[in-house]
MOPAC internal coordinates of N, CA, C and O (Angstrom, degrees):
PM7 1SCF
backbone

  N    0.0000 0     0.00 0     0.00 0    0    0    0
  C    1.4407 1     0.00 0     0.00 0    1    0    0
  C    1.5224 1   109.29 1     0.00 0    2    1    0
  O    1.2310 1   121.17 1   -13.89 1    3    2    1
  N    1.3226 1   115.37 1   166.11 1    3    2    1
  C    1.4524 1   120.70 1  -179.46 1    5    3    2
  C    1.5248 1   109.88 1   -65.84 1    6    5    3
  O    1.2310 1   121.06 1   -51.46 1    7    6    5
  N    1.3353 1   115.58 1   128.54 1    7    6    5
  C    1.4563 1   120.83 1   175.40 1    9    7    6
  C    1.5208 1   109.09 1  -133.22 1   10    9    7
  O    1.2310 1   121.40 1   -45.62 1   11   10    9
  N    1.3137 1   114.92 1   134.38 1   11   10    9
  C    1.4538 1   122.81 1   177.57 1   13   11   10
  C    1.5137 1   106.83 1  -129.20 1   14   13   11
  O    1.2310 1   120.17 1   -63.03 1   15   14   13
  N    1.3217 1   117.28 1   116.97 1   15   14   13
  C    1.4524 1   121.26 1  -174.42 1   17   15   14
  C    1.5201 1   109.78 1  -118.29 1   18   17   15
  O    1.2310 1   121.02 1   -71.21 1   19   18   17
  N    1.3315 1   115.66 1   108.79 1   19   18   17
  C    1.4626 1   121.21 1  -179.44 1   21   19   18
  C    1.5222 1   111.56 1   -87.98 1   22   21   19
  O    1.2310 1   121.27 1   -25.91 1   23   22   21
  N    1.3163 1   115.18 1   154.09 1   23   22   21
  C    1.4491 1   121.91 1   173.83 1   25   23   22
  C    1.5245 1   108.16 1  -155.38 1   26   25   23
  O    1.2310 1   121.28 1   -10.84 1   27   26   25
  N    1.3360 1   115.15 1   169.16 1   27   26   25
  C    1.4595 1   120.11 1   174.66 1   29   27   26
  C    1.5080 1   115.05 1   104.41 1   30   29   27
  O    1.2310 1   120.08 1   174.54 1   31   30   29
  N    1.3188 1   117.46 1    -5.46 1   31   30   29
  C    1.4510 1   118.94 1   177.81 1   33   31   30
  C    1.5126 1   111.81 1   -69.17 1   34   33   31
  O    1.2310 1   121.00 1    -8.05 1   35   34   33
  N    1.3185 1   115.70 1   171.95 1   35   34   33
  C    1.4483 1   120.46 1   178.87 1   37   35   34
  C    1.5140 1   110.79 1   167.57 1   38   37   35
  O    1.2310 1   121.42 1    11.87 1   39   38   37
  N    1.3204 1   114.88 1  -168.13 1   39   38   37
  C    1.4518 1   121.24 1   178.41 1   41   39   38
  C    1.5237 1   109.18 1  -110.06 1   42   41   39
  O    1.2310 1   120.95 1   -52.51 1   43   42   41
  N    1.3296 1   115.78 1   127.49 1   43   42   41
  C    1.4599 1   120.60 1   179.68 1   45   43   42
  C    1.5174 1   109.64 1  -135.34 1   46   45   43
  O    1.2310 1   120.94 1   -17.55 1   47   46   45
  N    1.3137 1   115.81 1   162.45 1   47   46   45
  C    1.4555 1   121.36 1   176.72 1   49   47   46
  C    1.5297 1   110.17 1   -82.55 1   50   49   47
  O    1.2310 1   120.11 1   -24.43 1   51   50   49
  N    1.3133 1   117.39 1   155.57 1   51   50   49
  C    1.4688 1   120.01 1   176.63 1   53   51   50
  C    1.5292 1   110.92 1   -55.26 1   54   53   51
  O    1.2310 1   121.79 1   -40.09 1   55   54   53
  N    1.3209 1   114.18 1   139.91 1   55   54   53
  C    1.4534 1   120.32 1  -179.69 1   57   55   54
  C    1.5189 1   114.32 1    91.97 1   58   57   55
  O    1.2310 1   120.65 1   165.97 1   59   58   57
  N    1.3105 1   116.37 1   -14.03 1   59   58   57
  C    1.4640 1   120.76 1  -179.60 1   61   59   58
  C    1.5252 1   111.26 1   -84.73 1   62   61   59
  O    1.2310 1   121.51 1    -0.79 1   63   62   61
  N    1.3369 1   114.71 1   179.21 1   63   62   61
  C    1.4657 1   121.00 1  -175.47 1   65   63   62
  C    1.5224 1   111.00 1  -123.20 1   66   65   63
  O    1.2310 1   121.43 1   -20.60 1   67   66   65
  N    1.3064 1   114.87 1   159.40 1   67   66   65
  C    1.4613 1   122.84 1   172.38 1   69   67   66
  C    1.5135 1   109.02 1  -143.14 1   70   69   67
  O    1.2310 1   121.06 1   -25.91 1   71   70   69
  N    1.3194 1   115.57 1   154.09 1   71   70   69
  C    1.4596 1   121.70 1   176.87 1   73   71   70
  C    1.5204 1   108.28 1  -124.31 1   74   73   71
  O    1.2310 1   120.70 1   -66.24 1   75   74   73
  N    1.3096 1   116.26 1   113.76 1   75   74   73
  C    1.4555 1   121.53 1   177.70 1   77   75   74
  C    1.5183 1   109.51 1   -95.11 1   78   77   75
  O    1.2310 1   121.16 1   -37.00 1   79   78   77
  N    1.3369 1   115.39 1   143.00 1   79   78   77
  C    1.4546 1   121.61 1   176.59 1   81   79   78
  C    1.5202 1   109.50 1  -124.63 1   82   81   79
  O    1.2310 1   121.25 1   -26.39 1   83   82   81
  N    1.3270 1   115.21 1   153.61 1   83   82   81
  C    1.4599 1   121.31 1   177.06 1   85   83   82
  C    1.5220 1   107.41 1  -141.45 1   86   85   83
  O    1.2310 1   121.07 1   -61.50 1   87   86   85
  N    1.3216 1   115.55 1   118.50 1   87   86   85
  C    1.4604 1   120.22 1   176.58 1   89   87   86
  C    1.5182 1   108.73 1   -96.93 1   90   89   87
  O    1.2310 1   120.98 1   -53.96 1   91   90   89
  N    1.3170 1   115.73 1   126.04 1   91   90   89
  C    1.4649 1   121.74 1  -176.87 1   93   91   90
  C    1.5232 1   110.48 1  -103.37 1   94   93   91
  O    1.2310 1   120.79 1   -36.34 1   95   94   93
  N    1.3223 1   116.09 1   143.66 1   95   94   93
  C    1.4542 1   121.38 1   175.80 1   97   95   94
  C    1.5222 1   109.73 1  -151.42 1   98   97   95
  O    1.2310 1   121.21 1   -15.97 1   99   98   97
  N    1.3200 1   115.29 1   164.03 1   99   98   97
  C    1.4577 1   119.85 1   177.87 1  101   99   98
  C    1.5178 1   114.62 1    87.52 1  102  101   99
  O    1.2310 1   120.59 1  -177.37 1  103  102  101
  N    1.3282 1   116.48 1     2.63 1  103  102  101
  C    1.4588 1   120.09 1   177.18 1  105  103  102
  C    1.5333 1   108.26 1  -158.16 1  106  105  103
  O    1.2310 1   120.99 1   -11.02 1  107  106  105
  N    1.3150 1   115.71 1   168.98 1  107  106  105
  C    1.4646 1   120.35 1   179.80 1  109  107  106
  C    1.5144 1   109.00 1   -82.76 1  110  109  107
  O    1.2310 1   120.92 1   -78.27 1  111  110  109
  N    1.3217 1   115.84 1   101.73 1  111  110  109
  C    1.4586 1   123.03 1  -171.38 1  113  111  110
  C    1.5267 1   111.73 1   -56.36 1  114  113  111
  O    1.2310 1   120.94 1   142.41 1  115  114  113
  N    1.3219 1   115.80 1   -37.59 1  115  114  113
  C    1.4590 1   119.77 1  -174.95 1  117  115  114
  C    1.5246 1   113.18 1   -72.21 1  118  117  115
  O    1.2310 1   119.94 1   174.06 1  119  118  117
  N    1.3203 1   117.71 1    -5.94 1  119  118  117
  C    1.4577 1   121.24 1  -177.88 1  121  119  118
  C    1.5270 1   114.17 1   -95.29 1  122  121  119
  O    1.2310 1   120.25 1   179.38 1  123  122  121
  N    1.3470 1   117.14 1    -0.62 1  123  122  121
  C    1.4532 1   119.19 1  -171.92 1  125  123  122
  C    1.5222 1   112.53 1  -132.15 1  126  125  123
  O    1.2310 1   121.92 1   -38.01 1  127  126  125
  N    1.3367 1   113.92 1   141.99 1  127  126  125
  C    1.4565 1   119.49 1   164.69 1  129  127  126
  C    1.5260 1   107.73 1   -67.23 1  130  129  127
  O    1.2310 1   121.27 1   -30.03 1  131  130  129
  N    1.3375 1   115.18 1   149.97 1  131  130  129
  C    1.4566 1   120.92 1  -178.84 1  133  131  130
  C    1.5208 1   109.74 1  -131.42 1  134  133  131
  O    1.2310 1   120.55 1   -19.45 1  135  134  133
  N    1.3305 1   116.55 1   160.55 1  135  134  133
  C    1.4516 1   118.38 1  -178.69 1  137  135  134
  C    1.5147 1   113.28 1  -158.27 1  138  137  135
  O    1.2310 1   121.98 1     0.83 1  139  138  137
  N    1.3083 1   113.82 1  -179.17 1  139  138  137
  C    1.4717 1   122.15 1   176.43 1  141  139  138
  C    1.5185 1   108.43 1  -131.08 1  142  141  139
  O    1.2310 1   121.74 1   -39.17 1  143  142  141
  N    1.3200 1   114.27 1   140.83 1  143  142  141
  C    1.4611 1   123.35 1   177.48 1  145  143  142
  C    1.5193 1   106.88 1  -133.94 1  146  145  143
  O    1.2310 1   120.13 1   -33.96 1  147  146  145
  N    1.3374 1   117.36 1   146.04 1  147  146  145
  C    1.4543 1   118.97 1   175.67 1  149  147  146
  C    1.5231 1   110.16 1  -124.50 1  150  149  147
  O    1.2310 1   121.94 1   -22.91 1  151  150  149
  N    1.3221 1   113.89 1   157.09 1  151  150  149
  C    1.4577 1   119.97 1   175.46 1  153  151  150
  C    1.5203 1   108.34 1  -135.64 1  154  153  151
  O    1.2310 1   121.08 1   -66.11 1  155  154  153
  N    1.3156 1   115.53 1   113.89 1  155  154  153
  C    1.4670 1   121.66 1   178.55 1  157  155  154
  C    1.5247 1   110.03 1   -82.57 1  158  157  155
  O    1.2310 1   120.31 1   -22.38 1  159  158  157
  N    1.3181 1   117.01 1   157.62 1  159  158  157
  C    1.4752 1   119.99 1  -179.83 1  161  159  158
  C    1.5301 1   111.78 1   -55.29 1  162  161  159
  O    1.2310 1   120.77 1   -51.35 1  163  162  161
  N    1.3191 1   116.13 1   128.65 1  163  162  161
  C    1.4523 1   120.93 1   177.00 1  165  163  162
  C    1.5127 1   115.31 1    77.07 1  166  165  163
  O    1.2310 1   120.25 1  -174.49 1  167  166  165
  N    1.3330 1   117.13 1     5.51 1  167  166  165
  C    1.4653 1   120.77 1  -178.57 1  169  167  166
  C    1.5217 1   110.63 1  -123.29 1  170  169  167
  O    1.2310 1   121.01 1   -13.98 1  171  170  169
  N    1.3241 1   115.67 1   166.02 1  171  170  169
  C    1.4416 1   120.53 1   176.10 1  173  171  170
  C    1.5173 1   112.04 1   -81.93 1  174  173  171
  O    1.2310 1   120.00 1    -9.94 1  175  174  173
  N    1.3205 1   117.60 1   170.06 1  175  174  173
  C    1.4654 1   121.20 1   178.57 1  177  175  174
  C    1.5267 1   111.78 1   -62.58 1  178  177  175
  O    1.2310 1   120.44 1   -36.24 1  179  178  177
  N    1.3138 1   116.75 1   143.76 1  179  178  177
  C    1.4541 1   122.86 1   176.85 1  181  179  178
  C    1.5184 1   109.09 1  -129.26 1  182  181  179
  O    1.2310 1   121.19 1   -48.15 1  183  182  181
  N    1.3148 1   115.34 1   131.85 1  183  182  181
  C    1.4505 1   120.83 1   178.56 1  185  183  182
  C    1.5266 1   110.26 1   -73.09 1  186  185  183
  O    1.2310 1   120.91 1   -41.53 1  187  186  185
  N    1.3515 1   115.86 1   138.47 1  187  186  185
  C    1.4601 1   121.48 1   178.78 1  189  187  186
  C    1.5319 1   113.01 1  -108.28 1  190  189  187
  O    1.2310 1   121.05 1   127.86 1  191  190  189
  N    1.3418 1   115.59 1   -52.14 1  191  190  189
  C    1.4592 1   117.41 1  -171.64 1  193  191  190
  C    1.5189 1   110.38 1  -162.86 1  194  193  191
  O    1.2310 1   121.22 1   -20.79 1  195  194  193
  N    1.3194 1   115.27 1   159.21 1  195  194  193
  C    1.4694 1   122.37 1   178.99 1  197  195  194
  C    1.5173 1   108.87 1  -143.75 1  198  197  195
  O    1.2310 1   121.60 1   -32.60 1  199  198  197
  N    1.3399 1   114.54 1   147.40 1  199  198  197
  C    1.4624 1   121.41 1   176.08 1  201  199  198
  C    1.5267 1   108.11 1  -130.33 1  202  201  199
  O    1.2310 1   120.64 1   -42.67 1  203  202  201
  N    1.3127 1   116.38 1   137.33 1  203  202  201
  C    1.4555 1   118.10 1  -176.30 1  205  203  202
  C    1.5304 1   110.93 1   -83.16 1  206  205  203
  O    1.2310 1   121.18 1     1.27 1  207  206  205
  N    1.3059 1   115.35 1  -178.73 1  207  206  205
  C    1.4568 1   122.37 1  -169.36 1  209  207  206
  C    1.5274 1   112.49 1   -55.95 1  210  209  207
  O    1.2310 1   120.78 1   133.15 1  211  210  209
  N    1.3362 1   116.12 1   -46.85 1  211  210  209
  C    1.4600 1   117.91 1  -174.95 1  213  211  210
  C    1.5179 1   112.85 1   -99.97 1  214  213  211
  O    1.2310 1   121.05 1  -165.86 1  215  214  213
  N    1.3337 1   115.59 1    14.14 1  215  214  213
  C    1.4612 1   122.39 1   178.34 1  217  215  214
  C    1.5280 1   112.66 1    63.48 1  218  217  215
  O    1.2310 1   120.75 1  -164.06 1  219  218  217
  N    1.3270 1   116.17 1    15.94 1  219  218  217
  C    1.4566 1   118.83 1   178.89 1  221  219  218
  C    1.5031 1   113.96 1   -84.63 1  222  221  219
  O    1.2310 1   120.47 1   171.51 1  223  222  221
  N    1.3200 1   116.71 1    -8.49 1  223  222  221
  C    1.4562 1   120.47 1  -177.71 1  225  223  222
  C    1.5135 1   109.40 1  -141.86 1  226  225  223
  O    1.2310 1   120.76 1   -54.15 1  227  226  225
  N    1.3040 1   116.15 1   125.85 1  227  226  225
  C    1.4600 1   121.69 1   176.09 1  229  227  226
  C    1.5197 1   108.90 1  -127.07 1  230  229  227
  O    1.2310 1   120.80 1   -26.48 1  231  230  229
  N    1.3057 1   116.07 1   153.52 1  231  230  229
  C    1.4624 1   121.46 1   176.07 1  233  231  230
  C    1.5200 1   108.59 1  -140.50 1  234  233  231
  O    1.2310 1   121.31 1   -28.05 1  235  234  233
  N    1.3427 1   115.10 1   151.95 1  235  234  233
  C    1.4523 1   120.99 1  -174.30 1  237  235  234
  C    1.5279 1   110.63 1  -138.70 1  238  237  235
  O    1.2310 1   121.46 1   -32.06 1  239  238  237
  N    1.3283 1   114.81 1   147.94 1  239  238  237
  C    1.4587 1   119.82 1   169.31 1  241  239  238
  C    1.5230 1   108.89 1   -68.05 1  242  241  239
  O    1.2310 1   120.54 1   -29.74 1  243  242  241
  N    1.3153 1   116.57 1   150.26 1  243  242  241
  C    1.4643 1   120.10 1  -178.42 1  245  243  242
  C    1.5275 1   111.70 1   -58.16 1  246  245  243
  O    1.2310 1   120.52 1   146.04 1  247  246  245
  N    1.3191 1   116.60 1   -33.96 1  247  246  245
  C    1.4646 1   120.61 1  -176.09 1  249  247  246
  C    1.5140 1   113.41 1   -66.70 1  250  249  247
  O    1.2310 1   119.82 1   159.93 1  251  250  249
  N    1.3306 1   117.95 1   -20.07 1  251  250  249
  C    1.4638 1   120.34 1  -176.95 1  253  251  250
  C    1.5278 1   112.46 1  -118.74 1  254  253  251
  O    1.2310 1   120.36 1   174.21 1  255  254  253
  N    1.3100 1   116.91 1    -5.79 1  255  254  253
  C    1.4578 1   120.63 1  -177.16 1  257  255  254
  C    1.5256 1   110.56 1   -59.63 1  258  257  255
  O    1.2310 1   121.31 1   -49.87 1  259  258  257
  N    1.3358 1   115.10 1   130.13 1  259  258  257
  C    1.4568 1   120.53 1  -178.46 1  261  259  258
  C    1.5080 1   114.20 1    86.58 1  262  261  259
  O    1.2310 1   119.84 1   170.21 1  263  262  261
  N    1.3176 1   117.91 1    -9.79 1  263  262  261
  C    1.4731 1   121.64 1   178.94 1  265  263  262
  C    1.5177 1   111.52 1  -116.93 1  266  265  263
  O    1.2310 1   119.90 1   145.86 1  267  266  265
  N    1.3271 1   117.79 1   -34.14 1  267  266  265
  C    1.4584 1   122.39 1  -179.41 1  269  267  266
  C    1.5271 1   108.78 1  -108.43 1  270  269  267
  O    1.2310 1   121.27 1   -36.90 1  271  270  269
  N    1.3298 1   115.17 1   143.10 1  271  270  269
  C    1.4626 1   119.79 1  -179.02 1  273  271  270
  C    1.5253 1   109.03 1  -137.46 1  274  273  271
  O    1.2310 1   121.00 1   -54.86 1  275  274  273
  N    1.3170 1   115.69 1   125.14 1  275  274  273
  C    1.4589 1   121.70 1  -177.48 1  277  275  274
  C    1.5236 1   109.67 1  -101.00 1  278  277  275
  O    1.2310 1   120.96 1   -36.00 1  279  278  277
  N    1.3189 1   115.76 1   144.00 1  279  278  277
  C    1.4658 1   120.39 1   176.28 1  281  279  278
  C    1.5248 1   107.94 1  -150.84 1  282  281  279
  O    1.2310 1   121.11 1   -11.68 1  283  282  281
  N    1.3368 1   115.49 1   168.32 1  283  282  281
  C    1.4593 1   120.10 1   179.31 1  285  283  282
  C    1.5241 1   109.45 1  -142.09 1  286  285  283
  O    1.2310 1   121.95 1   -33.52 1  287  286  285
  N    1.3233 1   113.88 1   146.48 1  287  286  285
  C    1.4664 1   121.95 1   179.67 1  289  287  286
  C    1.5124 1   107.30 1  -121.59 1  290  289  287
  O    1.2310 1   120.99 1   -75.09 1  291  290  289
  N    1.3174 1   115.71 1   104.91 1  291  290  289
  C    1.4624 1   119.23 1  -176.11 1  293  291  290
  C    1.5187 1   112.91 1   -70.07 1  294  293  291
  O    1.2310 1   119.86 1   151.77 1  295  294  293
  N    1.3101 1   117.87 1   -28.23 1  295  294  293
  C    1.4711 1   120.26 1   179.08 1  297  295  294
  C    1.5164 1   110.92 1   -66.68 1  298  297  295
  O    1.2310 1   120.46 1   150.79 1  299  298  297
  N    1.3336 1   116.73 1   -29.21 1  299  298  297
  C    1.4638 1   121.00 1  -177.25 1  301  299  298
  C    1.5289 1   112.55 1  -107.21 1  302  301  299
  O    1.2310 1   120.30 1  -177.83 1  303  302  301
  N    1.3467 1   117.04 1     2.17 1  303  302  301
  C    1.4758 1   120.17 1  -174.09 1  305  303  302
  C    1.5281 1   110.73 1    51.01 1  306  305  303
  O    1.2310 1   120.85 1  -132.92 1  307  306  305
  N    1.3072 1   115.97 1    47.08 1  307  306  305
  C    1.4568 1   120.96 1  -171.91 1  309  307  306
  C    1.5174 1   111.51 1  -126.10 1  310  309  307
  O    1.2310 1   121.78 1   -41.02 1  311  310  309
  N    1.3148 1   114.19 1   138.98 1  311  310  309
  C    1.4584 1   123.18 1   173.07 1  313  311  310
  C    1.5248 1   107.35 1  -110.10 1  314  313  311
  O    1.2310 1   120.49 1   -41.16 1  315  314  313
  N    1.3191 1   116.66 1   138.84 1  315  314  313
  C    1.4643 1   121.38 1  -176.34 1  317  315  314
  C    1.5254 1   109.73 1  -127.33 1  318  317  315
  O    1.2310 1   121.27 1   -37.31 1  319  318  317
  N    1.3192 1   115.17 1   142.69 1  319  318  317
  C    1.4673 1   121.10 1   172.85 1  321  319  318
  C    1.5207 1   108.07 1  -127.79 1  322  321  319
  O    1.2310 1   121.30 1   -67.89 1  323  322  321
  N    1.3285 1   115.12 1   112.11 1  323  322  321
  C    1.4566 1   120.69 1   173.50 1  325  323  322
  C    1.5222 1   108.14 1   -88.57 1  326  325  323
  O    1.2310 1   120.54 1   -55.92 1  327  326  325
  N    1.3264 1   116.58 1   124.08 1  327  326  325
  C    1.4597 1   121.46 1  -176.18 1  329  327  326
  C    1.5264 1   108.33 1  -116.90 1  330  329  327
  O    1.2310 1   120.60 1   -65.54 1  331  330  329
  N    1.3020 1   116.47 1   114.46 1  331  330  329
  C    1.4601 1   122.12 1  -178.57 1  333  331  330
  C    1.5218 1   110.52 1  -110.21 1  334  333  331
  O    1.2310 1   121.58 1   -19.99 1  335  334  333
  N    1.3318 1   114.58 1   160.01 1  335  334  333
  C    1.4711 1   120.77 1   174.91 1  337  335  334
  C    1.5284 1   111.44 1    47.17 1  338  337  335
  O    1.2310 1   121.06 1  -128.63 1  339  338  337
  N    1.3054 1   115.57 1    51.37 1  339  338  337
  C    1.4610 1   119.81 1  -178.64 1  341  339  338
  C    1.5187 1   111.86 1   -66.61 1  342  341  339
  O    1.2310 1   121.23 1   -33.85 1  343  342  341
  N    1.3110 1   115.26 1   146.15 1  343  342  341
  C    1.4622 1   120.69 1   176.55 1  345  343  342
  C    1.5240 1   109.38 1  -131.01 1  346  345  343
  O    1.2310 1   120.08 1   -15.07 1  347  346  345
  N    1.3205 1   117.46 1   164.93 1  347  346  345
  C    1.4756 1   119.15 1  -175.41 1  349  347  346
  C    1.5252 1   113.91 1   -56.50 1  350  349  347
  O    1.2310 1   120.05 1   153.00 1  351  350  349
  N    1.3291 1   117.51 1   -27.00 1  351  350  349
  C    1.4680 1   120.51 1   179.00 1  353  351  350
  C    1.5382 1   112.39 1   -69.58 1  354  353  351
  O    1.2310 1   120.48 1   167.77 1  355  354  353
  N    1.3253 1   116.69 1   -12.23 1  355  354  353
  C    1.4669 1   120.82 1   176.90 1  357  355  354
  C    1.5214 1   111.92 1   -83.99 1  358  357  355
  O    1.2310 1   120.04 1   173.19 1  359  358  357
  N    1.3272 1   117.52 1    -6.81 1  359  358  357
  C    1.4607 1   120.95 1   179.27 1  361  359  358
  C    1.5237 1   109.82 1   -60.81 1  362  361  359
  O    1.2310 1   121.19 1   -58.52 1  363  362  361
  N    1.3446 1   115.32 1   121.48 1  363  362  361
  C    1.4617 1   119.70 1  -175.49 1  365  363  362
  C    1.5281 1   109.35 1  -176.73 1  366  365  363
  O    1.2310 1   121.63 1    -8.33 1  367  366  365
  N    1.3130 1   114.49 1   171.67 1  367  366  365
  C    1.4604 1   121.39 1   168.33 1  369  367  366
  C    1.5257 1   106.39 1   -91.14 1  370  369  367
  O    1.2310 1   120.73 1   -53.17 1  371  370  369
  N    1.3207 1   116.21 1   126.83 1  371  370  369
  C    1.4635 1   121.58 1  -176.04 1  373  371  370
  C    1.5245 1   109.87 1  -106.50 1  374  373  371
  O    1.2310 1   121.27 1   -51.45 1  375  374  373
  N    1.3253 1   115.18 1   128.55 1  375  374  373
  C    1.4499 1   122.39 1  -176.74 1  377  375  374
  C    1.5189 1   110.70 1  -114.02 1  378  377  375
  O    1.2310 1   121.18 1   -43.11 1  379  378  377
  N    1.2949 1   115.34 1   136.89 1  379  378  377
  C    1.4588 1   122.60 1   168.93 1  381  379  378
  C    1.5250 1   107.36 1   -84.67 1  382  381  379
  O    1.2310 1   120.22 1   -40.87 1  383  382  381
  N    1.3189 1   117.19 1   139.13 1  383  382  381
  C    1.4626 1   119.58 1  -178.80 1  385  383  382
  C    1.5183 1   111.49 1  -130.32 1  386  385  383
  O    1.2310 1   120.95 1   -34.84 1  387  386  385
  N    1.3128 1   115.79 1   145.16 1  387  386  385
  C    1.4497 1   121.97 1   165.67 1  389  387  386
  C    1.5206 1   106.29 1   -95.33 1  390  389  387
  O    1.2310 1   120.53 1   -52.79 1  391  390  389
  N    1.3037 1   116.59 1   127.21 1  391  390  389
  C    1.4609 1   120.06 1  -171.88 1  393  391  390
  C    1.5316 1   112.23 1  -105.75 1  394  393  391
  O    1.2310 1   122.23 1   -26.14 1  395  394  393
  N    1.3216 1   113.33 1   153.86 1  395  394  393
  C    1.4572 1   120.72 1   175.58 1  397  395  394
  C    1.5259 1   106.33 1  -146.18 1  398  397  395
  O    1.2310 1   120.97 1   -49.42 1  399  398  397
  N    1.3028 1   115.76 1   130.58 1  399  398  397
  C    1.4707 1   121.03 1  -177.06 1  401  399  398
  C    1.5371 1   110.43 1    51.84 1  402  401  399
  O    1.2310 1   121.14 1  -133.97 1  403  402  401
  N    1.3462 1   115.43 1    46.03 1  403  402  401
  C    1.4535 1   123.15 1   173.29 1  405  403  402
  C    1.5235 1   113.78 1    62.31 1  406  405  403
  O    1.2310 1   120.70 1  -152.10 1  407  406  405
  N    1.3316 1   116.26 1    27.90 1  407  406  405
  C    1.4540 1   120.57 1   177.39 1  409  407  406
  C    1.5164 1   109.46 1  -143.93 1  410  409  407
  O    1.2310 1   119.87 1   -31.81 1  411  410  409
  N    1.3372 1   117.85 1   148.19 1  411  410  409
  C    1.4706 1   119.99 1   178.48 1  413  411  410
  C    1.5253 1   111.20 1   -61.45 1  414  413  411
  O    1.2310 1   121.47 1   -48.77 1  415  414  413
  N    1.3318 1   114.79 1   131.23 1  415  414  413
  C    1.4620 1   120.92 1   178.42 1  417  415  414
  C    1.5377 1   110.55 1  -109.10 1  418  417  415
  O    1.2310 1   120.86 1   138.14 1  419  418  417
  N    1.3185 1   115.96 1   -41.86 1  419  418  417
  C    1.4673 1   121.41 1   175.85 1  421  419  418
  C    1.5308 1   108.63 1  -126.33 1  422  421  419
  O    1.2310 1   121.38 1   -32.93 1  423  422  421
  N    1.3443 1   114.96 1   147.07 1  423  422  421
  C    1.4607 1   121.42 1  -178.42 1  425  423  422
  C    1.5255 1   109.04 1  -124.12 1  426  425  423
  O    1.2310 1   120.73 1   -32.03 1  427  426  425
  N    1.3230 1   116.20 1   147.97 1  427  426  425
  C    1.4492 1   120.18 1   169.37 1  429  427  426
  C    1.5246 1   110.03 1   -79.81 1  430  429  427
  O    1.2310 1   121.23 1     9.95 1  431  430  429
  N    1.3266 1   115.25 1  -170.05 1  431  430  429
  C    1.4640 1   119.21 1  -178.19 1  433  431  430
  C    1.5347 1   112.10 1   -88.22 1  434  433  431
  O    1.2310 1   120.79 1   168.17 1  435  434  433
  N    1.3343 1   116.10 1   -11.83 1  435  434  433
  C    1.4585 1   120.73 1   175.56 1  437  435  434
  C    1.5136 1   113.92 1    94.44 1  438  437  435
  O    1.2310 1   121.51 1   -25.72 1  439  438  437
  N    1.3248 1   114.72 1   154.28 1  439  438  437
  C    1.4572 1   121.80 1   173.98 1  441  439  438
  C    1.5298 1   107.50 1  -134.57 1  442  441  439
  O    1.2310 1   120.94 1   -44.40 1  443  442  441
  N    1.3185 1   115.80 1   135.60 1  443  442  441
  C    1.4654 1   121.25 1  -172.28 1  445  443  442
  C    1.5262 1   110.72 1   -83.53 1  446  445  443
  O    1.2310 1   121.21 1   -48.59 1  447  446  445
  N    1.3236 1   115.30 1   131.41 1  447  446  445
  C    1.4527 1   122.29 1   172.63 1  449  447  446
  C    1.5270 1   107.35 1  -118.43 1  450  449  447
  O    1.2310 1   121.17 1   -54.84 1  451  450  449
  N    1.3264 1   115.36 1   125.16 1  451  450  449
  C    1.4610 1   120.78 1   178.62 1  453  451  450
  C    1.5272 1   108.44 1  -125.28 1  454  453  451
  O    1.2310 1   121.11 1   -54.88 1  455  454  453
  N    1.3248 1   115.47 1   125.12 1  455  454  453
  C    1.4584 1   121.00 1  -179.92 1  457  455  454
  C    1.5240 1   107.66 1  -114.75 1  458  457  455
  O    1.2310 1   121.06 1   -66.54 1  459  458  457
  N    1.3082 1   115.58 1   113.46 1  459  458  457
  C    1.4582 1   119.76 1  -175.12 1  461  459  458
  C    1.5129 1   109.84 1  -156.10 1  462  461  459
  O    1.2310 1   121.39 1   -34.15 1  463  462  461
  N    1.3151 1   114.94 1   145.85 1  463  462  461
  C    1.4575 1   119.56 1   175.95 1  465  463  462
  C    1.5300 1   110.55 1   -90.42 1  466  465  463
  O    1.2310 1   120.10 1   180.00 1  467  466  465

């Protein structure tokens, strides 16, 4: 079955960086667009970014544009999110998603990112 396993979360100070990884299994990774979604405490899920099948096209929410960068490694079946210049508003549970028709279809279990001084 589809499995998405995130890692790399943690607690960092404002202005610092984190690198999230997601290892995919149970499906042909190269056949699907992939993305990241976050959910902050007390709020609903918010879409962050998406990358298409061949990594030739990426899109970002305005709130993360220029700070977050998505990439994929087909040899490792891995999705990566580089998060720069983090601020406390980025504190959330971050989910890796397999997308279909430009929307999340499957979600991982999430990895916690906490930005605090």
